[in-house]
KEKE-3310 file (N, C-alpha, C; in steps of 0.2 Angstrom, whole numbers, plus 5000, padded with zeros to 4 digits):
npx = (5211:5208:5194:5184:5172:5163:5150:5140:5126:5113:5103:5087:5069:5056:5053:5059:5079:5084:5100:5110:5124:5137:5151:5156:5167:5179:5188:5198:5206:5219:5231:5230:5224:5210:5197:5190:5176:5167:5153:5139:5119:5110:5095:5078:5075:5084:5104:5118:5136:5148:5167:5186:5204:5207:5210:5204:5192:5182:5174:5171:5164:5152:5149:5147:5135:5126:5123:5131:5143:5149:5150:5164:5163:5153:5135:5123:5111:5098:5084:5078:5079:5093:5103:5116:5114:5104:5104:5115:5106:5093:5099:5101:5089:5085:5089:5088:5072:5074:5084:5095:5110:5120:5134:5151:5158:5145:5140:5130:5118:5126:5118:5106:5093:5092:5081:5077:5088:5084:5071:5075:5075:5062:5061:5064:5061:5047:5039:5047:5041:5028:5026:5031:5021:5010:5017:5032:5038:5032:5037:5050:5052:5048:5056:5069:5068:5067:5081:5087:5090:5089:5073:5076:5087:5082:5079:5091:5106:5113:5127:5130:5128:5134:5145:5143:5129:5128:5130:5118:5108:5111:5109:5095:5091:5094:5084:5072:5055:5056:5065:5071:5082:5098:5114:5129:5143:5156:5150:5151:5166:5170:5167:5167:5169:5155:5146:5146:5141:5129:5123:5123:5114:5104:5100:5098:5090:5077:5079:5072:5060:5056:5058:5071:5082:5100:5115:5130:5147:5163:5180:5182:5180:5175:5160:5156:5147:5134:5128:5118:5125:5142:5152:5171:5181:5197:5215:5219:5230:5246)
npy = (5559:5565:5567:5564:5571:5563:5567:5567:5565:5579:5590:5587:5594:5590:5572:5567:5564:5550:5547:5557:5568:5576:5586:5576:5563:5549:5543:5530:5528:5535:5535:5535:5547:5555:5548:5558:5560:5564:5576:5573:5568:5559:5556:5551:5533:5534:5528:5526:5524:5521:5522:5518:5515:5500:5502:5519:5521:5516:5504:5508:5523:5515:5507:5516:5524:5516:5516:5506:5510:5525:5543:5554:5566:5577:5574:5563:5560:5548:5546:5556:5556:5560:5550:5550:5554:5547:5530:5518:5506:5512:5514:5502:5495:5506:5503:5487:5489:5499:5498:5487:5478:5472:5462:5461:5447:5442:5436:5426:5417:5400:5389:5389:5389:5394:5398:5402:5411:5422:5424:5431:5447:5450:5443:5450:5461:5471:5479:5476:5465:5466:5473:5464:5453:5441:5436:5432:5420:5419:5430:5428:5417:5423:5433:5423:5417:5426:5429:5420:5406:5389:5380:5368:5371:5378:5374:5369:5371:5385:5381:5373:5378:5386:5400:5410:5408:5409:5423:5428:5425:5433:5444:5444:5441:5456:5463:5460:5463:5477:5486:5503:5508:5500:5494:5492:5481:5479:5466:5460:5454:5441:5436:5432:5443:5442:5435:5444:5455:5453:5450:5465:5470:5462:5464:5480:5480:5476:5483:5494:5493:5492:5502:5506:5514:5513:5511:5507:5499:5499:5493:5490:5500:5500:5493:5504:5507:5504:5513:5530:5539:5542:5543:5544:5539:5543:5536:5539:5553:5554)
npz = (4357:4341:4335:4317:4306:4297:4283:4293:4305:4306:4318:4314:4314:4323:4329:4347:4343:4341:4346:4354:4358:4366:4371:4375:4384:4390:4402:4405:4418:4429:4424:4411:4396:4392:4382:4370:4362:4347:4346:4340:4330:4330:4318:4321:4316:4307:4299:4304:4303:4310:4309:4311:4317:4326:4344:4344:4352:4346:4354:4365:4363:4362:4372:4379:4376:4376:4390:4398:4401:4412:4405:4409:4407:4399:4390:4387:4377:4373:4365:4368:4382:4396:4398:4403:4418:4425:4437:4438:4437:4434:4420:4414:4414:4407:4395:4390:4389:4378:4367:4357:4358:4349:4351:4349:4348:4351:4362:4364:4376:4382:4387:4381:4369:4351:4350:4363:4366:4356:4359:4372:4379:4380:4390:4401:4399:4401:4392:4377:4376:4377:4367:4354:4341:4338:4348:4359:4354:4343:4337:4337:4329:4313:4312:4314:4304:4293:4294:4289:4295:4297:4301:4310:4317:4327:4340:4344:4355:4355:4353:4347:4334:4317:4318:4310:4308:4322:4324:4317:4323:4336:4329:4329:4340:4347:4338:4341:4347:4344:4348:4349:4345:4337:4342:4337:4338:4329:4322:4308:4310:4309:4297:4280:4264:4257:4263:4274:4270:4262:4275:4282:4274:4275:4290:4289:4284:4290:4302:4293:4291:4304:4307:4313:4321:4318:4325:4318:4320:4316:4310:4296:4283:4271:4272:4273:4263:4263:4271:4276:4284:4292:4302:4308:4319:4326:4331:4349:4352:4357)
capx = (5207:5205:5188:5184:5166:5163:5142:5138:5121:5112:5098:5081:5065:5053:5054:5068:5083:5088:5105:5112:5129:5137:5158:5159:5176:5176:5196:5199:5209:5222:5235:5229:5222:5202:5197:5185:5171:5163:5146:5132:5114:5105:5086:5075:5075:5092:5107:5125:5141:5156:5172:5190:5208:5210:5211:5202:5186:5174:5169:5170:5159:5145:5147:5145:5130:5123:5124:5134:5148:5146:5155:5167:5161:5148:5131:5122:5102:5094:5078:5076:5081:5097:5105:5120:5108:5102:5110:5118:5100:5089:5102:5100:5082:5083:5094:5082:5068:5074:5092:5095:5115:5125:5142:5156:5158:5139:5137:5123:5118:5128:5117:5101:5092:5092:5075:5077:5091:5080:5069:5076:5074:5058:5056:5068:5059:5040:5038:5048:5036:5022:5025:5030:5015:5006:5019:5037:5040:5030:5041:5055:5049:5049:5066:5074:5066:5070:5087:5087:5091:5084:5068:5078:5093:5077:5077:5095:5108:5120:5134:5132:5126:5141:5148:5137:5121:5127:5128:5112:5104:5113:5104:5088:5089:5092:5077:5065:5052:5054:5067:5071:5090:5102:5120:5132:5149:5159:5148:5154:5173:5172:5166:5171:5163:5147:5142:5147:5136:5120:5121:5123:5106:5097:5100:5095:5080:5073:5078:5069:5053:5051:5059:5075:5091:5105:5124:5135:5154:5166:5185:5181:5178:5172:5155:5152:5143:5126:5127:5119:5129:5148:5159:5175:5186:5203:5217:5223:5238:5251)
capy = (5558:5570:5566:5567:5568:5562:5567:5566:5568:5582:5590:5588:5594:5584:5570:5568:5558:5542:5548:5564:5567:5584:5585:5567:5562:5545:5541:5523:5527:5542:5534:5537:5555:5554:5548:5560:5558:5568:5578:5568:5567:5552:5557:5543:5530:5534:5523:5528:5520:5522:5519:5521:5511:5498:5509:5525:5522:5513:5502:5513:5527:5509:5505:5525:5525:5510:5516:5502:5515:5532:5547:5559:5574:5577:5570:5557:5558:5543:5547:5561:5555:5561:5542:5551:5558:5538:5529:5511:5502:5513:5513:5494:5494:5508:5498:5484:5492:5502:5495:5481:5477:5467:5463:5460:5441:5439:5436:5421:5411:5393:5383:5390:5388:5397:5401:5406:5417:5426:5429:5431:5452:5451:5440:5456:5470:5469:5483:5476:5457:5469:5474:5458:5453:5441:5435:5433:5415:5419:5434:5423:5410:5427:5434:5418:5415:5431:5428:5411:5402:5383:5380:5363:5375:5383:5370:5368:5375:5391:5380:5367:5382:5390:5407:5416:5407:5414:5430:5431:5423:5438:5451:5441:5443:5462:5465:5458:5468:5483:5493:5508:5508:5495:5497:5486:5482:5474:5458:5455:5455:5436:5433:5433:5448:5440:5434:5452:5461:5449:5451:5470:5469:5459:5470:5485:5478:5472:5489:5499:5489:5495:5511:5507:5517:5507:5513:5500:5500:5493:5496:5492:5506:5494:5493:5511:5510:5502:5520:5535:5545:5543:5547:5543:5541:5544:5536:5547:5559:5553)
capz = (4350:4337:4331:4312:4305:4287:4282:4302:4302:4310:4321:4312:4317:4323:4337:4349:4341:4341:4349:4352:4361:4368:4375:4376:4386:4397:4405:4408:4424:4430:4421:4402:4393:4392:4375:4367:4356:4343:4344:4333:4331:4324:4320:4323:4311:4302:4301:4306:4302:4315:4310:4316:4319:4332:4348:4344:4355:4345:4356:4372:4362:4360:4379:4384:4371:4378:4397:4401:4404:4412:4403:4413:4404:4394:4390:4381:4374:4369:4362:4371:4390:4396:4402:4408:4420:4427:4440:4435:4435:4429:4414:4414:4414:4398:4389:4389:4385:4370:4365:4355:4359:4346:4352:4343:4351:4350:4371:4365:4383:4378:4388:4379:4361:4347:4350:4370:4366:4354:4364:4379:4378:4383:4398:4404:4397:4399:4383:4372:4374:4374:4358:4350:4337:4341:4355:4359:4351:4335:4333:4335:4323:4310:4311:4313:4297:4289:4292:4286:4301:4294:4308:4314:4321:4331:4347:4347:4358:4350:4356:4342:4326:4314:4318:4305:4313:4330:4320:4316:4330:4340:4327:4328:4347:4344:4333:4345:4351:4340:4349:4343:4341:4337:4344:4332:4339:4324:4323:4305:4311:4305:4289:4271:4262:4253:4268:4280:4264:4265:4283:4283:4269:4282:4298:4290:4280:4296:4304:4291:4292:4311:4308:4319:4322:4317:4324:4316:4323:4313:4307:4288:4276:4264:4273:4273:4258:4265:4276:4275:4289:4294:4310:4310:4326:4323:4338:4354:4351:4363)
cpx = (5208:5198:5189:5177:5166:5156:5139:5131:5118:5106:5093:5075:5060:5052:5061:5073:5085:5095:5107:5118:5132:5145:5158:5165:5173:5186:5195:5201:5217:5229:5235:5224:5215:5202:5190:5182:5165:5155:5144:5126:5112:5100:5085:5074:5082:5097:5114:5131:5149:5163:5180:5195:5206:5213:5209:5195:5182:5169:5167:5164:5153:5143:5145:5135:5124:5120:5128:5141:5145:5152:5158:5167:5155:5143:5130:5113:5101:5090:5075:5078:5089:5101:5109:5120:5107:5106:5111:5108:5095:5094:5100:5094:5079:5083:5089:5077:5067:5081:5094:5102:5117:5131:5146:5158:5150:5134:5129:5125:5122:5121:5107:5099:5093:5087:5074:5081:5091:5076:5069:5077:5068:5057:5063:5065:5050:5037:5039:5043:5029:5022:5026:5022:5015:5010:5026:5040:5037:5033:5048:5057:5053:5055:5069:5073:5068:5078:5090:5092:5085:5081:5070:5084:5088:5079:5086:5101:5113:5126:5136:5127:5133:5139:5141:5130:5122:5126:5124:5107:5104:5109:5098:5084:5089:5088:5071:5062:5052:5060:5070:5075:5093:5110:5124:5141:5154:5158:5150:5160:5175:5171:5165:5166:5157:5144:5141:5141:5129:5119:5121:5117:5101:5095:5097:5088:5076:5073:5075:5062:5051:5054:5063:5080:5094:5112:5128:5143:5158:5175:5186:5178:5173:5164:5150:5146:5136:5125:5123:5123:5133:5150:5164:5179:5195:5209:5219:5229:5242:5254)
cpy = (5563:5568:5567:5566:5569:5562:5564:5568:5574:5584:5591:5590:5588:5582:5569:5563:5553:5542:5554:5566:5574:5583:5580:5564:5554:5544:5535:5524:5533:5541:5538:5547:5550:5554:5552:5558:5563:5571:5574:5570:5563:5554:5550:5538:5529:5529:5530:5521:5523:5519:5523:5516:5507:5505:5516:5526:5519:5509:5504:5516:5521:5510:5510:5527:5520:5510:5511:5506:5523:5536:5551:5565:5573:5576:5566:5557:5552:5543:5552:5563:5555:5555:5546:5553:5550:5535:5521:5507:5506:5512:5507:5493:5499:5505:5491:5482:5496:5504:5490:5480:5472:5467:5458:5450:5439:5438:5432:5417:5403:5387:5385:5388:5393:5403:5406:5412:5423:5430:5430:5442:5452:5448:5444:5462:5467:5475:5480:5469:5463:5470:5469:5457:5445:5438:5434:5430:5415:5424:5434:5423:5414:5429:5429:5417:5420:5432:5423:5405:5397:5384:5372:5367:5379:5381:5367:5372:5378:5388:5377:5371:5385:5396:5412:5413:5410:5420:5432:5429:5429:5445:5450:5445:5452:5465:5464:5463:5476:5489:5496:5512:5501:5499:5491:5484:5475:5467:5455:5451:5445:5432:5436:5440:5448:5441:5442:5456:5458:5448:5458:5471:5466:5462:5475:5486:5478:5478:5493:5496:5491:5502:5512:5511:5512:5512:5507:5502:5498:5498:5494:5494:5502:5495:5501:5513:5509:5509:5527:5539:5542:5546:5543:5545:5541:5542:5542:5550:5555:5558)
cpz = (4347:4333:4323:4310:4299:4286:4286:4302:4308:4313:4315:4314:4318:4330:4341:4346:4344:4347:4348:4360:4363:4373:4378:4380:4389:4396:4410:4418:4425:4426:4411:4403:4393:4385:4374:4361:4353:4347:4340:4337:4326:4325:4318:4315:4304:4304:4299:4304:4305:4313:4311:4315:4327:4336:4348:4346:4353:4350:4366:4371:4365:4368:4382:4380:4373:4387:4402:4406:4406:4408:4410:4411:4399:4393:4385:4381:4371:4369:4367:4382:4390:4399:4405:4415:4428:4432:4435:4435:4432:4420:4411:4413:4407:4394:4387:4386:4377:4366:4363:4355:4353:4346:4348:4344:4352:4358:4372:4373:4378:4378:4385:4373:4356:4349:4358:4369:4362:4358:4372:4382:4380:4388:4401:4403:4396:4392:4379:4369:4373:4367:4352:4347:4335:4350:4354:4352:4343:4332:4332:4330:4316:4309:4310:4305:4292:4290:4290:4289:4300:4301:4312:4317:4328:4338:4350:4349:4352:4349:4350:4333:4323:4318:4312:4306:4319:4330:4320:4319:4336:4336:4328:4334:4350:4344:4336:4349:4349:4344:4345:4341:4342:4339:4342:4334:4338:4324:4317:4304:4307:4300:4283:4269:4259:4258:4274:4275:4265:4272:4285:4280:4274:4288:4294:4284:4284:4300:4302:4291:4299:4313:4316:4320:4324:4316:4323:4316:4319:4310:4297:4287:4272:4265:4273:4268:4259:4268:4274:4277:4289:4297:4310:4315:4325:4330:4341:4352:4357:4364)
residu = (UNK:UNK:UNK:UNK:UNK:UNK:UNK:UNK:UNK:UNK:UNK:UNK:UNK:UNK:UNK:UNK:UNK:UNK:UNK:UNK:UNK:UNK:UNK:UNK:UNK:UNK:UNK:UNK:UNK:UNK:UNK:UNK:UNK:UNK:UNK:UNK:UNK:UNK:UNK:UNK:UNK:UNK:UNK:UNK:UNK:UNK:UNK:UNK:UNK:UNK:UNK:UNK:UNK:UNK:UNK:UNK:UNK:UNK:UNK:UNK:UNK:UNK:UNK:UNK:UNK:UNK:UNK:UNK:UNK:UNK:UNK:UNK:UNK:UNK:UNK:UNK:UNK:UNK:UNK:UNK:UNK:UNK:UNK:UNK:UNK:UNK:UNK:UNK:UNK:UNK:UNK:UNK:UNK:UNK:UNK:UNK:UNK:UNK:UNK:UNK:UNK:UNK:UNK:UNK:UNK:UNK:UNK:UNK:UNK:UNK:UNK:UNK:UNK:UNK:UNK:UNK:UNK:UNK:UNK:UNK:UNK:UNK:UNK:UNK:UNK:UNK:UNK:UNK:UNK:UNK:UNK:UNK:UNK:UNK:UNK:UNK:UNK:UNK:UNK:UNK:UNK:UNK:UNK:UNK:UNK:UNK:UNK:UNK:UNK:UNK:UNK:UNK:UNK:UNK:UNK:UNK:UNK:UNK:UNK:UNK:UNK:UNK:UNK:UNK:UNK:UNK:UNK:UNK:UNK:UNK:UNK:UNK:UNK:UNK:UNK:UNK:UNK:UNK:UNK:UNK:UNK:UNK:UNK:UNK:UNK:UNK:UNK:UNK:UNK:UNK:UNK:UNK:UNK:UNK:UNK:UNK:UNK:UNK:UNK:UNK:UNK:UNK:UNK:UNK:UNK:UNK:UNK:UNK:UNK:UNK:UNK:UNK:UNK:UNK:UNK:UNK:UNK:UNK:UNK:UNK:UNK:UNK:UNK:UNK:UNK:UNK:UNK:UNK:UNK:UNK:UNK:UNK:UNK:UNK:UNK:UNK:UNK:UNK)
# end
C-alpha cells in the first residue's frame, strides 16, 4: 500500500502527542505482503479523519493504534508511551485507561442495559472510574442525555433499541471517564446522511469539551468536512 497524506498533522511543541507512528507495518501471514502505514503525529486534543477504500488497511491501523494488534515493524507512541513495546496484558490495561473505542458493529454487551453498557469502562479501569464526576452513573446519565437517548431507554437491554440509539450508546461508552483518545471505526456506516452528520457533530462536540483526540476511520469522503486533519490510505499494490 502506498499511503497518501492530506493535511496530515505535524508535531507541535508542548506535551506528548496523542498519537505518533513511525515506519509502521503489519503482515497478517507469510502469504501476503505487509501493509505499510504513513508516519503521522496527532497533537493532543485534535481530530483526524482517516479514509480509504475497502482493503486499504483502515481497521488494521486502528487495531494497531489501540494495541489489539502488534506491528511487524515500526513504532507506535500513544500519549508518549511506546505501546508496541508493551506485552499484551499491559496494552489491554493501557487501552482501558486511556482509549475509548467505537467499533463498526458497536460491540455492546447484549444482556446489559444501555446504562450498564455505558458505565462498563469504569468497571474495567479505576482511572476512568475516578475521573467521572461525581460517579459513573451520573456521568452516564449526562452522556446519554447529551446524545438524545430517552430516559426510558436507559434501563432497557440494548437489543431492544434502534441501531441509531445503539450507536450513540457506543459513543457514550467510549467517552465516559474522559479518555484522552477516541478511535472510531466506521460507526456511522448504517446511518442516513442527516443522522450521520448529527452524530458526528455530537461526538466531536463532546470530545472538544473533554480535550479528547479523535481518530475517525471511514471510506466516506463526505465526512471529512468535520475534521481539521485528513490522512488517506490506498489499496495495496499487487
